[in-house]
PLY file of the C-alpha trace (Angstrom):
ply
format ascii 1.0
element vertex 106
property float x
property float y
property float z
element edge 105
property int vertex1
property int vertex2
end_header
0.00 0.00 0.00
1.36 3.39 -1.02
0.62 6.53 1.00
3.47 8.67 -0.32
1.14 10.60 -2.64
-1.95 12.70 -2.00
-5.00 14.06 -3.74
-5.88 17.39 -2.16
-9.30 19.01 -2.52
-9.64 22.77 -2.32
-12.66 24.86 -3.30
-12.22 28.39 -4.63
-14.83 31.14 -4.91
-14.18 31.79 -8.61
-12.10 30.89 -11.65
-9.61 33.69 -11.05
-8.63 32.47 -7.60
-8.58 28.87 -8.84
-6.17 29.77 -11.64
-3.92 31.83 -9.35
-3.65 29.02 -6.81
-3.19 26.32 -9.47
-0.47 28.25 -11.24
1.39 29.02 -8.01
1.36 25.39 -6.86
2.67 24.22 -10.23
5.32 26.94 -10.49
6.50 26.22 -6.94
6.68 22.50 -7.86
4.34 21.66 -4.98
1.86 19.94 -7.31
2.28 17.72 -10.35
-1.23 18.36 -11.66
-4.25 20.46 -10.71
-7.69 19.81 -12.18
-10.13 22.72 -12.00
-13.78 21.70 -11.92
-16.19 24.59 -12.44
-19.83 24.70 -11.47
-19.55 23.04 -8.08
-22.65 23.93 -6.04
-21.56 24.04 -2.41
-23.74 24.18 0.67
-22.13 24.54 4.08
-22.60 25.93 7.57
-20.68 29.11 8.30
-21.09 31.34 11.35
-24.42 29.77 12.27
-25.98 30.01 8.80
-26.40 27.67 5.85
-24.57 29.16 2.87
-24.95 28.41 -0.85
-22.12 29.18 -3.27
-20.99 28.27 -6.76
-17.33 27.35 -6.51
-14.43 25.89 -8.48
-13.02 22.65 -7.06
-9.29 22.06 -7.32
-8.13 18.43 -7.39
-4.41 18.57 -6.66
-1.97 15.67 -7.03
1.27 15.84 -5.04
3.77 13.99 -2.87
2.77 13.74 0.79
6.02 15.39 1.92
4.86 18.67 0.30
1.57 18.97 2.19
2.81 21.59 4.68
4.27 23.91 2.04
1.26 23.39 -0.23
-1.14 24.25 2.58
0.82 27.42 3.40
0.79 28.49 -0.25
-2.96 27.98 -0.56
-3.61 29.89 2.68
-1.52 32.83 1.42
-3.44 33.03 -1.87
-6.97 31.99 -0.88
-9.45 34.74 0.09
-11.34 32.63 2.67
-10.56 32.73 6.37
-10.84 28.93 6.49
-10.22 27.49 3.01
-11.05 23.87 2.32
-7.77 21.96 2.20
-8.42 18.23 2.54
-5.77 15.61 1.76
-6.70 12.09 0.72
-3.97 9.45 0.47
-3.47 7.68 -2.82
-3.32 4.12 -1.55
-2.99 2.55 -5.00
-2.29 3.88 -8.46
-0.58 3.25 -11.75
3.13 3.14 -10.95
4.12 5.20 -14.02
1.63 7.91 -12.93
2.92 7.88 -9.35
6.49 8.09 -10.68
5.47 11.08 -12.79
4.04 12.84 -9.70
7.34 12.21 -7.93
9.39 13.57 -10.84
7.17 16.67 -11.18
7.42 18.01 -7.63
10.55 19.48 -6.05
0 1
1 2
2 3
3 4
4 5
5 6
6 7
7 8
8 9
9 10
10 11
11 12
12 13
13 14
14 15
15 16
16 17
17 18
18 19
19 20
20 21
21 22
22 23
23 24
24 25
25 26
26 27
27 28
28 29
29 30
30 31
31 32
32 33
33 34
34 35
35 36
36 37
37 38
38 39
39 40
40 41
41 42
42 43
43 44
44 45
45 46
46 47
47 48
48 49
49 50
50 51
51 52
52 53
53 54
54 55
55 56
56 57
57 58
58 59
59 60
60 61
61 62
62 63
63 64
64 65
65 66
66 67
67 68
68 69
69 70
70 71
71 72
72 73
73 74
74 75
75 76
76 77
77 78
78 79
79 80
80 81
81 82
82 83
83 84
84 85
85 86
86 87
87 88
88 89
89 90
90 91
91 92
92 93
93 94
94 95
95 96
96 97
97 98
98 99
99 100
100 101
101 102
102 103
103 104
104 105
């Protein structure tokens, strides 16, 4: 079982923020790939209210050792006080793809 790689989920309020964060993570070699999924309808509790927002979901592939730096980078660029940053371990995957992730991050 492999847990050296992560898929990180992060929602952004709009395409502009999603592109800024995606580009920064790739340029800093903290992510190998970032998928941007538009049109995500989010509902969540915030400050005692139920909120409804259209967001862009980032699906970020990286090496687990970069989580701390990646989280800091997102927090610096994200406009939310508490941005969604959730890491899911990649427990299995195509070895050539996992190797490519490894080669693509610093």
